[in-house]
C-alpha positions as CSV (number, residue, x, y, z in Angstrom):
1,M,-120.1,-57.4,20.3
2,R,-123.2,-57.6,22.4
3,Y,-123.8,-59.5,25.7
4,E,-126.9,-59.7,27.9
5,F,-127.0,-60.4,31.6
6,N,-129.5,-60.2,34.4
7,I,-129.3,-58.5,37.8
8,V,-131.8,-59.5,40.4
9,D,-131.2,-56.6,42.8
10,T,-129.0,-53.6,41.9
11,S,-128.9,-52.5,45.6
12,V,-126.3,-55.2,46.4
13,I,-124.0,-54.1,43.6
14,G,-121.0,-52.1,44.7
15,D,-118.2,-50.8,42.5
16,V,-117.9,-52.2,38.9
17,Y,-114.6,-52.9,37.1
18,F,-114.4,-53.0,33.3
19,H,-111.3,-54.6,31.8
20,M,-110.5,-54.4,28.1
21,D,-107.9,-56.0,26.0
22,Y,-108.1,-54.6,22.5
23,D,-106.4,-54.0,19.2
24,D,-106.7,-51.1,18.1
25,G,-109.6,-49.0,19.5
26,F,-113.1,-49.5,21.1
27,V,-116.2,-47.8,22.5
28,A,-118.1,-49.6,25.3
29,Y,-121.8,-49.0,26.0
30,L,-123.8,-50.2,29.1
31,N,-127.6,-50.1,28.5
32,G,-127.0,-47.7,25.7
33,V,-124.8,-45.3,27.8
34,E,-121.2,-44.8,26.7
35,I,-119.0,-45.8,29.6
36,M,-115.5,-45.9,28.1
37,R,-113.7,-45.5,24.8
38,E,-110.0,-45.5,23.8
39,N,-108.2,-44.5,20.7
40,V,-111.2,-43.7,18.5
41,G,-113.7,-40.8,17.9
42,V,-114.9,-38.2,20.3
43,N,-116.3,-38.9,23.8
44,G,-120.1,-39.0,23.7
45,Q,-120.4,-39.0,19.9
46,P,-121.2,-42.4,18.2
47,A,-118.4,-43.6,15.9
48,A,-119.4,-44.8,12.5
49,Y,-118.6,-48.5,11.8
50,N,-115.9,-47.6,9.3
51,T,-114.1,-45.0,11.6
52,F,-110.4,-45.9,12.0
53,A,-108.7,-46.0,15.3
54,Y,-106.2,-43.1,15.7
55,D,-103.2,-45.3,16.2
56,Q,-102.0,-48.9,16.5
57,H,-102.7,-50.4,19.9
58,E,-101.4,-53.9,20.6
59,A,-103.4,-56.3,22.7
60,L,-101.8,-57.2,26.1
61,L,-103.1,-60.5,27.4
62,Y,-101.4,-62.7,24.8
63,Q,-98.1,-61.0,25.8
64,G,-98.5,-62.0,29.4
65,Q,-99.6,-58.5,30.5
66,L,-102.8,-57.4,32.2
67,P,-105.7,-55.7,30.3
68,E,-106.4,-52.1,30.8
69,E,-108.6,-51.4,33.9
70,Y,-111.4,-48.9,34.4
71,K,-113.2,-48.6,37.7
72,F,-116.7,-47.2,38.1
73,A,-117.9,-46.1,41.6
74,E,-121.1,-47.5,43.0
75,E,-123.0,-44.2,42.8
76,D,-122.2,-43.8,39.1
77,V,-123.0,-47.4,38.2
78,K,-126.5,-47.2,39.9
79,T,-127.5,-44.6,37.3
80,V,-127.0,-47.1,34.5
81,L,-127.7,-50.6,35.8
82,T,-131.3,-51.8,36.2
83,N,-133.0,-54.7,37.8
84,G,-133.5,-57.4,35.2
85,L,-132.0,-57.4,31.7
86,N,-128.9,-55.4,31.1
87,V,-126.8,-55.2,27.9
88,I,-123.2,-54.4,27.3
89,C,-122.1,-53.6,23.8
90,I,-118.6,-53.2,22.5
91,Q,-117.7,-51.5,19.2
92,V,-114.2,-52.4,18.0
93,H,-112.2,-50.4,15.5
94,N,-109.0,-51.2,13.5
95,N,-106.2,-48.7,12.7
96,T,-106.4,-49.4,8.9
97,N,-108.3,-51.4,6.5
98,T,-105.2,-53.4,5.7
99,S,-104.3,-54.3,9.3
100,S,-103.6,-58.0,9.8
101,D,-105.3,-58.2,13.2
102,M,-108.1,-56.9,15.3
103,S,-109.2,-58.1,18.7
104,A,-111.4,-57.4,21.7
105,R,-111.7,-59.2,25.0
106,P,-113.9,-57.3,27.5
107,F,-114.5,-58.3,31.1
108,V,-117.1,-56.8,33.4
109,T,-116.7,-57.5,37.1
110,L,-119.4,-56.5,39.6
111,G,-118.7,-56.0,43.3
112,I,-121.3,-57.7,45.5
113,K,-122.0,-56.2,48.9
114,D,-123.6,-59.3,50.4
115,A,-122.9,-63.1,50.4
116,S,-124.9,-63.7,47.1
117,N,-123.0,-64.8,44.0
118,S,-125.0,-65.5,40.9
119,Y,-122.1,-64.9,38.5
120,D,-119.0,-66.5,37.1
121,N,-115.8,-66.4,39.1
122,V,-113.4,-63.5,38.3
123,P,-110.4,-64.2,36.0
124,T,-107.3,-65.4,37.8
125,W,-105.4,-62.2,37.0
126,F,-108.1,-60.0,38.5
127,K,-107.0,-57.9,41.4
128,A,-109.5,-55.3,42.8
129,G,-106.7,-53.5,44.6
130,E,-106.6,-52.2,48.2
131,A,-109.0,-49.4,48.7
132,W,-107.1,-47.4,51.4
133,M,-108.5,-44.1,52.4
134,H,-106.3,-41.2,51.0
135,T,-106.1,-37.6,51.8
136,N,-106.1,-34.9,49.1
137,F,-102.6,-33.7,50.1
138,T,-99.1,-35.1,50.5
139,I,-96.6,-34.7,53.3
140,K,-93.2,-33.3,52.3
141,S,-90.4,-35.8,52.7
142,G,-88.4,-33.1,54.5
143,G,-91.1,-32.9,57.2
144,E,-93.9,-30.5,58.2
145,N,-96.7,-30.3,60.8
146,V,-99.8,-32.4,60.3
147,Y,-103.0,-31.6,62.1
148,L,-106.2,-33.6,62.8
149,V,-109.2,-31.3,63.3
150,D,-112.9,-31.7,63.9
151,N,-115.8,-30.1,61.9
152,G,-115.4,-26.9,64.0
153,A,-111.7,-26.6,63.0
154,N,-110.7,-27.5,66.5
155,I,-107.3,-29.3,66.7
156,I,-107.8,-32.8,68.1
157,D,-104.2,-34.0,67.5
158,Q,-101.0,-32.9,65.8
159,I,-97.7,-34.4,64.8
160,A,-94.5,-32.7,63.6
161,S,-93.6,-35.0,60.7
162,P,-89.8,-35.5,60.5
163,D,-87.6,-36.0,57.5
164,M,-88.5,-39.4,56.1
165,Q,-87.5,-41.7,53.3
166,S,-90.0,-43.1,50.8
167,D,-92.4,-45.8,52.0
168,D,-91.7,-45.3,55.7
169,S,-94.2,-43.7,58.1
170,Y,-94.2,-42.0,61.5
171,G,-96.9,-42.1,64.2
172,R,-98.0,-42.8,67.7
173,F,-96.9,-46.0,69.4
174,P,-98.8,-47.6,71.0
175,D,-102.0,-46.2,69.5
176,G,-103.0,-42.9,71.1
177,N,-99.8,-42.7,73.1
178,A,-97.7,-39.6,73.3
179,N,-94.7,-41.6,72.2
180,L,-93.8,-41.2,68.5
181,A,-91.9,-43.8,66.4
182,Y,-90.8,-44.6,62.9
183,F,-92.3,-47.5,61.0
184,G,-90.4,-49.3,58.2
185,I,-93.7,-50.9,57.1
186,P,-96.7,-48.4,57.1
187,T,-99.9,-49.5,58.8
188,P,-102.9,-48.1,56.8
189,D,-106.3,-48.9,58.2
190,S,-104.7,-50.9,60.9
191,T,-103.3,-50.6,64.5
192,N,-99.7,-49.5,65.1
193,N,-99.5,-51.7,68.1
194,S,-98.2,-54.8,66.3
195,A,-95.8,-53.0,64.0
196,A,-92.0,-53.0,64.3
197,T,-90.8,-49.5,65.4
198,Y,-87.5,-47.6,65.0
199,S,-85.9,-44.7,66.7
200,G,-84.8,-42.9,63.5
201,Y,-82.4,-43.3,60.7
202,V,-78.8,-44.2,60.6
203,S,-76.6,-41.4,59.1
204,P,-75.4,-42.0,55.5
205,P,-71.8,-43.3,55.2
206,D,-68.9,-41.1,54.4
207,F,-66.7,-41.6,51.3
208,S,-63.1,-40.7,51.7
209,I,-62.9,-39.4,48.1
210,D,-65.6,-37.7,46.0
211,G,-67.0,-39.3,42.9
212,G,-65.7,-38.0,39.6
213,F,-62.8,-38.1,37.2
214,Y,-59.4,-39.4,38.0
215,S,-56.3,-39.9,35.9
216,A,-55.1,-42.9,37.9
217,S,-56.3,-45.7,40.3
218,Q,-57.8,-44.6,43.6
219,T,-58.3,-46.1,47.0
220,L,-61.7,-45.5,48.7
221,A,-62.5,-45.8,52.4
222,L,-66.0,-45.9,53.7
223,S,-67.0,-45.0,57.3
224,D,-70.1,-44.1,59.4
225,T,-69.9,-42.2,62.7
226,F,-73.4,-43.3,63.8
227,P,-73.1,-45.3,67.0
228,G,-73.0,-49.0,66.3
229,A,-73.4,-48.6,62.6
230,I,-72.0,-51.0,60.0
231,V,-71.6,-50.1,56.4
232,R,-72.8,-52.3,53.6
233,Y,-72.0,-51.6,49.9
234,T,-72.1,-52.7,46.3
235,I,-70.0,-52.1,43.2
236,D,-72.4,-53.3,40.5
237,G,-75.0,-50.5,40.6
238,T,-77.4,-52.4,43.0
239,A,-78.8,-50.4,45.8
240,A,-77.1,-51.3,49.1
241,S,-79.3,-53.4,51.4
242,V,-79.0,-55.6,54.5
243,A,-78.0,-58.4,52.1
244,S,-75.1,-56.5,50.6
245,P,-71.5,-57.2,51.7
246,Q,-70.3,-55.6,54.8
247,Y,-67.4,-53.1,54.5
248,F,-64.2,-54.0,56.2
249,S,-61.3,-52.7,54.2
250,A,-60.5,-50.0,51.6
251,I,-61.8,-50.5,48.0
252,Q,-59.2,-50.4,45.2
253,I,-60.6,-48.6,42.1
254,D,-58.6,-49.3,39.0
255,S,-61.3,-48.7,36.4
256,N,-64.7,-47.1,36.2
257,M,-66.8,-48.1,39.2
258,V,-70.1,-47.2,40.9
259,V,-70.0,-47.6,44.7
260,R,-73.3,-47.5,46.6
261,A,-73.3,-47.8,50.4
262,A,-75.7,-47.5,53.3
263,G,-75.4,-47.5,57.1
264,F,-77.3,-50.1,59.3
265,S,-77.8,-50.2,63.1
266,V,-80.0,-52.2,65.4
267,G,-83.2,-50.3,66.3
268,Y,-82.8,-47.8,63.5
269,L,-83.9,-47.7,59.9
270,P,-81.2,-47.9,57.3
271,S,-79.6,-44.7,56.1
272,E,-80.2,-43.1,52.7
273,I,-78.0,-44.8,50.1
274,S,-75.0,-42.9,49.1
275,S,-73.8,-43.4,45.5
276,N,-70.6,-42.3,43.8
277,T,-69.3,-43.0,40.3
278,Y,-65.5,-43.0,39.8
279,F,-64.1,-42.6,36.3
280,I,-60.5,-43.7,35.9
281,D,-58.6,-42.3,32.9
282,D,-61.9,-41.8,31.1
283,Y,-62.8,-38.3,29.9
284,S,-65.4,-36.5,27.8
285,T,-65.8,-33.1,26.3
286,L,-69.5,-33.3,26.9
287,P,-71.6,-33.3,30.1
288,V,-71.7,-36.8,31.6
289,I,-74.7,-38.7,33.0
290,S,-74.0,-41.7,35.2
291,I,-77.0,-44.0,35.8
292,S,-76.8,-46.8,38.4
293,T,-79.3,-49.5,39.2
294,A,-79.4,-53.2,39.8
295,P,-78.1,-54.9,36.6
296,E,-81.0,-57.4,36.5
297,K,-83.5,-54.5,36.3
298,L,-81.8,-53.7,32.9
299,F,-80.6,-57.0,31.5
300,D,-82.4,-59.9,33.2
301,W,-84.2,-62.0,30.5
302,N,-87.5,-62.1,32.3
303,T,-87.6,-58.8,34.1
304,G,-85.0,-56.5,32.5
305,I,-86.4,-53.5,30.7
306,Y,-83.6,-53.6,28.1
307,T,-83.9,-57.2,26.9
308,L,-86.0,-59.0,24.3
309,G,-87.5,-61.3,27.0
310,P,-89.6,-64.5,26.7
311,N,-92.8,-62.9,25.2
312,A,-91.4,-61.1,22.1
313,Q,-92.9,-61.8,18.8
314,P,-90.5,-63.3,16.2
315,N,-90.6,-60.4,13.7
316,V,-89.6,-56.7,13.9
317,P,-90.5,-54.7,15.9
318,Y,-90.8,-57.6,18.3
319,Y,-94.0,-56.5,20.1
320,G,-94.3,-58.2,23.5
321,A,-90.6,-57.8,24.2
322,N,-89.6,-56.5,27.6
323,Y,-88.5,-53.2,26.1
324,W,-92.1,-52.7,24.8
325,Q,-93.6,-52.9,28.3
326,D,-94.4,-49.9,30.3
327,W,-92.0,-50.9,33.1
328,E,-90.4,-48.4,35.3
329,I,-87.3,-49.0,37.4
330,P,-85.6,-47.0,40.1
331,I,-82.2,-45.5,39.2
332,H,-79.7,-43.1,40.7
333,M,-78.3,-40.4,38.4
334,E,-75.2,-38.2,38.7
335,F,-74.8,-35.3,36.3
336,F,-71.4,-33.9,35.6
337,D,-71.0,-30.7,33.5
338,A,-68.5,-30.5,30.7
339,N,-65.9,-29.3,33.2
340,E,-66.3,-32.5,35.2
341,N,-68.1,-30.8,38.1
342,L,-70.9,-32.7,39.8
343,Q,-74.0,-30.5,39.3
344,F,-76.6,-32.8,40.9
345,E,-77.4,-36.4,41.9
346,Q,-80.9,-37.7,42.4
347,G,-83.1,-40.8,42.5
348,L,-85.3,-41.1,39.4
349,G,-87.6,-43.5,37.7
350,M,-86.5,-44.8,34.2
351,K,-88.4,-46.4,31.3
352,I,-87.4,-47.4,27.8
353,H,-88.6,-44.7,25.4
354,G,-89.5,-44.5,21.7
355,G,-91.3,-46.4,19.0
356,W,-89.5,-48.8,16.6
357,S,-86.2,-47.4,17.7
358,R,-86.6,-49.6,20.8
359,T,-85.3,-52.5,18.6
360,Q,-81.9,-50.9,18.2
361,P,-79.0,-52.0,20.3
362,Q,-78.7,-48.5,21.9
363,K,-82.1,-47.6,23.3
364,S,-83.6,-44.4,24.5
365,F,-84.5,-43.7,28.1
366,R,-87.3,-41.7,29.7
367,L,-86.4,-40.2,33.1
368,L,-89.1,-39.4,35.7
369,A,-88.8,-37.3,38.9
370,K,-91.2,-38.6,41.5
371,G,-91.5,-38.3,45.2
372,R,-91.2,-42.0,45.7
373,Y,-87.6,-41.7,44.5
374,G,-86.7,-38.8,46.7
375,E,-87.7,-35.5,45.1
376,P,-90.8,-34.7,43.0
377,S,-88.9,-32.6,40.5
378,L,-85.3,-32.3,39.2
379,D,-84.3,-28.7,39.9
380,Y,-81.6,-27.9,37.5
381,Q,-81.3,-26.0,34.2
382,L,-80.8,-29.0,31.8
383,F,-81.0,-26.8,28.7
384,P,-78.9,-23.6,28.8
385,D,-81.0,-21.8,26.2
386,K,-84.3,-22.2,28.1
387,E,-85.0,-20.4,31.3
388,I,-86.4,-23.6,32.9
389,Y,-84.9,-24.6,36.2
390,S,-87.2,-27.5,37.2
391,F,-88.3,-30.6,35.3
392,K,-90.6,-33.5,36.0
393,R,-89.6,-35.5,32.9
394,F,-86.9,-35.6,30.3
395,I,-85.5,-38.0,27.7
396,L,-82.1,-39.5,26.9
397,R,-82.7,-40.1,23.2
398,T,-80.6,-42.0,20.7
399,S,-81.7,-39.7,17.8
400,G,-84.5,-42.1,17.0
401,N,-84.4,-44.0,13.7
402,E,-81.4,-41.8,12.6
403,T,-78.3,-43.4,14.1
404,A,-74.7,-42.4,13.8
405,Q,-74.3,-45.4,11.4
406,N,-76.9,-44.2,8.9
407,G,-77.2,-40.5,9.8
408,T,-75.8,-37.6,11.8
409,F,-77.1,-38.4,15.3
410,F,-78.4,-34.8,15.7
411,R,-80.7,-34.3,12.7
412,D,-84.0,-34.1,14.8
413,A,-82.3,-31.8,17.3
414,L,-81.1,-29.6,14.5
415,M,-84.6,-29.2,13.0
416,H,-86.0,-28.2,16.4
417,K,-83.3,-25.8,17.3
418,L,-83.3,-24.0,13.9
419,V,-86.8,-22.7,14.6
420,E,-86.5,-21.7,18.2
421,D,-87.1,-18.1,17.3
422,T,-90.2,-18.8,15.2
423,H,-93.7,-19.4,16.3
424,N,-93.0,-23.2,16.6
425,D,-93.2,-25.1,19.9
426,Y,-90.2,-27.3,20.0
427,Q,-88.1,-29.7,22.2
428,D,-84.8,-28.4,23.3
429,Y,-81.6,-30.4,23.1
430,A,-78.2,-30.9,24.7
431,P,-75.7,-33.7,23.9
432,V,-74.4,-35.8,26.8
433,V,-72.4,-38.9,27.3
434,T,-74.1,-41.6,29.3
435,Y,-72.7,-44.5,31.5
436,L,-74.7,-47.4,32.8
437,N,-73.3,-48.8,36.1
438,G,-69.9,-47.3,35.1
439,Q,-69.9,-48.7,31.6
440,F,-69.7,-46.3,28.6
441,W,-73.1,-46.3,26.8
442,G,-72.4,-43.7,24.2
443,I,-73.6,-40.3,23.2
444,Y,-77.2,-39.4,23.9
445,N,-79.5,-36.5,22.9
446,M,-80.9,-35.1,26.1
447,R,-84.3,-33.7,25.2
448,E,-87.5,-32.4,26.7
449,K,-90.3,-34.9,27.0
450,I,-93.6,-33.7,25.5
451,G,-96.4,-34.1,28.0
452,R,-98.5,-32.1,30.4
453,Y,-95.3,-31.2,32.4
454,Y,-93.6,-29.9,29.3
455,L,-96.5,-27.5,28.8
456,A,-96.4,-26.4,32.4
457,E,-92.7,-25.8,32.3
458,N,-92.6,-24.0,29.0
459,F,-95.8,-22.0,29.1
460,G,-96.7,-21.7,32.8
461,V,-100.1,-23.5,32.4
462,D,-101.7,-25.8,34.9
463,A,-100.4,-29.3,34.1
464,D,-103.7,-30.8,35.2
465,S,-105.8,-28.6,33.0
466,V,-104.6,-29.1,29.4
467,D,-105.8,-30.9,26.3
468,L,-102.9,-32.7,24.6
469,L,-103.6,-34.7,21.5
470,Q,-101.9,-36.6,18.7
471,F,-102.7,-37.9,15.2
472,D,-106.2,-37.0,14.3
473,G,-107.5,-36.6,17.8
474,A,-106.1,-39.4,20.0
475,V,-106.1,-38.1,23.6
476,I,-102.8,-38.0,25.5
477,E,-104.2,-35.6,28.2
478,G,-107.6,-34.0,28.7
479,T,-110.2,-34.4,26.0
480,N,-110.5,-33.9,22.2
481,D,-114.0,-32.4,22.2
482,D,-112.9,-28.9,21.5
483,F,-110.4,-29.7,18.8
484,I,-112.8,-32.0,16.9
485,D,-115.4,-29.3,17.1
486,L,-112.8,-26.7,15.8
487,A,-111.7,-29.0,13.0
488,T,-115.3,-29.6,12.0
489,V,-116.0,-25.9,11.9
490,I,-112.9,-25.2,9.7
491,T,-113.6,-28.1,7.3
492,T,-117.4,-27.6,6.9
493,Q,-117.9,-23.8,7.0
494,N,-116.8,-21.3,4.4
495,M,-113.4,-20.0,5.6
496,A,-113.5,-17.3,3.0
497,D,-116.2,-15.6,5.1
498,V,-114.5,-13.1,7.4
499,V,-116.8,-13.8,10.3
500,N,-116.2,-17.5,10.1
501,Y,-112.4,-17.0,9.8
502,Q,-112.3,-14.6,12.8
503,A,-114.1,-17.2,14.9
504,V,-111.4,-19.7,14.0
505,E,-108.6,-17.2,14.7
506,A,-110.0,-17.0,18.3
507,R,-109.4,-20.7,18.8
508,L,-106.4,-21.6,16.6
509,D,-103.0,-20.0,16.9
510,I,-102.6,-19.1,13.2
511,P,-98.9,-18.0,13.3
512,N,-98.0,-21.3,15.1
513,F,-100.2,-23.4,12.7
514,C,-98.6,-21.8,9.6
515,D,-95.0,-22.1,11.0
516,H,-95.6,-25.8,11.8
517,F,-96.7,-26.6,8.3
518,I,-94.0,-24.5,6.7
519,T,-91.3,-26.0,8.8
520,Q,-92.4,-29.6,8.2
521,T,-92.8,-29.2,4.4
522,F,-89.6,-27.3,4.0
523,Y,-87.8,-30.2,5.9
524,V,-89.6,-32.7,3.7
525,N,-90.6,-34.8,6.7
526,W,-92.6,-37.5,4.9
527,D,-93.4,-39.3,8.2
528,W,-95.8,-36.4,9.0
529,P,-98.7,-35.4,9.3
530,Q,-100.0,-39.0,9.3
531,N,-97.6,-39.7,12.1
532,N,-95.6,-37.7,14.6
533,I,-98.0,-34.8,15.1
534,K,-99.0,-33.4,18.5
535,Y,-101.0,-30.3,19.5
536,W,-102.4,-28.8,22.6
537,R,-104.3,-26.0,24.4
538,A,-104.8,-25.0,28.0
539,Q,-108.3,-25.5,29.3
540,Q,-108.6,-21.8,30.2
541,P,-110.2,-18.8,28.4
542,G,-108.0,-17.2,25.8
543,W,-105.8,-20.2,25.1
544,K,-105.6,-21.4,21.5
545,W,-104.7,-24.7,19.9
546,R,-100.9,-24.9,19.1
547,Y,-98.8,-27.5,17.4
548,I,-95.6,-29.0,18.8
549,L,-92.7,-30.3,16.6
550,T,-91.8,-33.9,17.5
551,D,-89.9,-36.8,16.1
552,M,-88.7,-35.4,12.7
553,D,-86.0,-38.0,12.1
554,F,-87.0,-38.4,8.5
555,G,-86.6,-34.7,7.5
556,L,-83.7,-32.8,6.0
557,G,-82.9,-35.5,3.5
558,M,-83.2,-38.6,5.7
559,G,-86.4,-39.7,4.0
560,G,-87.0,-37.3,1.1
561,S,-85.0,-35.2,-1.3
562,V,-84.5,-31.5,-1.9
563,N,-86.7,-31.8,-5.0
564,D,-89.7,-33.3,-3.3
565,N,-92.8,-31.1,-3.5
566,D,-93.9,-31.7,0.0
567,I,-96.5,-28.9,0.2
568,E,-98.3,-30.7,-2.7
569,R,-98.0,-34.1,-0.9
570,V,-99.6,-32.7,2.2
571,L,-102.4,-30.8,0.6
572,T,-103.4,-33.3,-2.0
573,Q,-102.3,-36.8,-0.7
574,S,-102.4,-36.5,3.1
575,N,-105.7,-37.9,4.3
576,T,-105.5,-36.2,7.7
577,T,-107.7,-33.8,9.6
578,H,-104.8,-31.3,9.8
579,A,-104.3,-31.2,6.0
580,F,-108.0,-30.8,5.5
581,M,-107.9,-27.8,7.9
582,L,-105.0,-26.2,6.0
583,N,-106.8,-26.7,2.7
584,A,-109.9,-25.1,4.0
585,L,-108.1,-22.1,5.6
586,L,-106.3,-21.4,2.4
587,N,-109.6,-20.4,0.9
588,N,-109.4,-17.3,3.1
589,T,-107.5,-14.5,1.4
590,T,-105.9,-13.2,4.5
591,F,-104.7,-16.6,5.6
592,H,-103.6,-17.5,2.0
593,N,-101.4,-14.4,1.6
594,Y,-100.0,-14.7,5.1
595,F,-99.0,-18.4,4.6
596,I,-97.2,-17.7,1.3
597,N,-95.4,-14.6,2.6
598,R,-94.5,-16.3,5.8
599,Y,-93.0,-19.2,3.8
600,A,-90.9,-16.8,1.9
601,D,-89.8,-15.0,5.0
602,L,-88.6,-18.2,6.7
603,I,-86.7,-19.3,3.5
604,N,-85.0,-15.9,3.5
605,T,-84.0,-16.0,7.2
606,T,-84.2,-19.2,9.3
607,F,-83.8,-21.6,6.4
608,T,-80.9,-20.0,4.5
609,A,-78.2,-22.4,3.7
610,E,-75.6,-20.5,5.7
611,N,-77.8,-20.3,8.8
612,M,-78.6,-24.0,8.8
613,R,-75.0,-25.0,8.0
614,N,-73.6,-23.0,10.8
615,L,-75.8,-24.7,13.4
616,A,-75.2,-28.2,11.8
617,Y,-71.5,-27.8,12.0
618,A,-71.7,-26.5,15.6
619,Y,-73.6,-29.6,16.5
620,R,-71.2,-31.8,14.6
621,D,-68.2,-30.2,16.4
622,S,-69.8,-30.5,19.8
623,I,-69.8,-34.3,19.6
624,M,-66.8,-34.8,17.4
625,E,-64.3,-35.9,20.1
626,D,-66.7,-38.4,21.7
627,M,-67.9,-39.9,18.4
628,P,-65.0,-42.4,17.9
629,D,-65.8,-44.1,21.2
630,H,-69.5,-44.1,20.3
631,L,-68.9,-45.6,16.9
632,N,-66.5,-48.1,18.4
633,L,-69.2,-49.3,20.8
634,W,-72.3,-49.3,18.4
635,G,-70.7,-49.7,15.0
636,G,-69.7,-47.3,12.2
637,D,-66.7,-45.3,11.2
638,M,-65.8,-41.6,11.3
639,N,-65.3,-41.2,7.6
640,T,-68.8,-42.4,6.8
641,W,-70.3,-40.3,9.6
642,Q,-68.6,-37.1,8.5
643,L,-68.3,-37.4,4.7
644,V,-71.4,-39.4,3.8
645,N,-73.9,-38.9,6.5
646,I,-73.2,-35.2,7.3
647,E,-71.7,-33.7,4.2
648,G,-73.1,-35.9,1.5
649,S,-76.7,-36.1,2.9
650,L,-77.4,-33.4,5.5
651,V,-75.3,-30.5,4.3
652,S,-76.2,-31.2,0.7
653,F,-79.8,-30.9,1.6
654,L,-79.2,-27.7,3.5
655,N,-77.4,-26.1,0.6
656,N,-79.9,-27.0,-2.1
657,R,-83.4,-27.0,-0.6
658,Q,-84.3,-23.3,-0.9
659,G,-84.7,-23.1,-4.7
660,P,-87.0,-26.1,-5.0
661,A,-89.1,-25.0,-2.0
662,R,-89.7,-21.6,-3.6
663,D,-90.5,-23.2,-6.9
664,H,-93.1,-25.5,-5.3
665,I,-94.8,-22.6,-3.6
666,E,-94.9,-20.7,-6.9
667,Q,-96.3,-23.7,-8.8
668,Y,-98.8,-24.9,-6.3
669,F,-100.3,-21.4,-5.6
670,N,-100.1,-20.3,-9.3
671,L,-98.0,-17.3,-8.5
672,N,-96.7,-15.2,-11.4
673,K,-93.0,-15.2,-10.7
674,Q,-90.3,-14.9,-8.1
675,V,-88.7,-11.5,-7.5
676,D,-85.4,-10.7,-5.7
677,V,-85.6,-7.7,-3.4
678,T,-82.4,-6.3,-1.8
679,L,-82.7,-4.2,1.4
680,N,-79.9,-2.1,2.7
681,V,-79.4,0.1,5.8
682,Y,-77.9,3.5,5.6
683,P,-75.3,4.2,6.5
684,E,-73.8,0.8,5.9
685,G,-73.5,-1.2,9.2
686,A,-75.9,1.1,11.1
687,G,-78.3,-1.6,11.9
688,T,-80.1,-4.8,10.9
689,I,-83.4,-5.5,9.1
């Protein structure tokens, strides 16, 4: 696509906005200079006409959503725009040559600094946003000192910021006066003189009984000792507000109930919302997560994140549905351990998570800790086997495409946990029971969320200085420049050469690379490496590229069989950069021998039938008592789950995969034979090997 336009005087041009609605990828050029690309190729390198986009990307405008926006500052634009003729060119790429659709709708909007207007009106949906001035720091919600200094570091003014809730502010009233006040509506770039002010916050209401688990009905009283305060409350999960019912008499609780309350008083801002969940004659052997939010934020036809909504396409996976949108809602979470003790409660953001599994009745959730909800992190050890005590993101996963009706409901978690002591990067797991506004919503797989915060939490790297990619180079964080260069080196240079191989060793974590391919091919995960592949490095000297296991639902017999020669499939049929890299590296004798020996080592240790069965049965047993309620809610029966899905499918695979996997390695690499070696310690029982 190519479009020419004229500019009389570039000096009157301010910021420029570029909006793009596309399916599946694009590169945009302005006067021959690349200004933006998404989902294809490498920044700065021209993409050939027949280059495929990394992944599917659905257009947005036809679904009633806004196109993606890119803003270019005036000083950057002036280096590209010229007086007279200018040309914008868009190169569009599809994900496959069999895709049924491809689209591109670009919009270029120029900011004009004077009264002239020689161009079309902007689209009705265009919003340039409010360009408030921002500092490069934030103020703690718990309060801290804020100073205003001049160029000589002399203090001009200072304020001791108090404890504040999200979206409130604190400052001088009237302007420049020594008097300080709270503002319920902040006044950026404006005077404080016309704003409504408040003397502080009402104290939160008191609950006569704690939230938690009770064997019989309870009576709850609410009170607030703040002078003149009234209490307003809800029992449907909605955050209490000035529009909520006023509390007058005790609340009778005969079944599960979420009670949320806040204090209100004239001249003061409302208190923080207090939230308690009460479980009546309802118990679990697992940790319990209670999520409360306004029901319409979940289930409203037009705005609920859980529903199909008015813009869904008629066919699976119903693109355009509400649950495909990147909508985030505020929630309150309470976390009870397996002994029914409340461990934490906190405000969080929540989105629907996953791919096609979004179409299932039980959907996965992504939880986000952000300052706007109260605290910027969730400070609790969610996963007992990892020494991580603070999280920014985590997932409540349904086990993806493997449900309790057609599978085990823990297959992906099992595959991750089996290799925790290898060189693999993996997502940890803990099973929980989840309630939405007091209603039982089934068993969930609590999992780590792969992203820049996962890398910071697990490896201690700077979350803002990482390259995180997927597929053949699609950028999640950072850039793909270094990886594309590394892949090019591996696939075009002679890896049998010692010097070339050593150069690759300095950039690619070889033990991790090998364990990743060994693990995936042993599991026969046929939905990889063309899908579900992520890899990363820190943008610091000495860090190498590493692969992360993710979304292996179709492994361990869910998609393939014990007899599938998956190493041959990957090395001869997988048209991916990663398979090409492995093929090239196998030309190096050192790598070749290490890969084969490492495969044998893992089959003899991590992937023995006994080791895998033990963990599988432990996972089965951990959710056994809660599974009848889960199946009663979402469908299925215990006999099928235990005898068919676990024993007949999963355990059968675990018991019988080792022999075929060894045979496939022997056949593919033309090895002479397999030899059994027995190692003993002396005296017997004196140690381990």
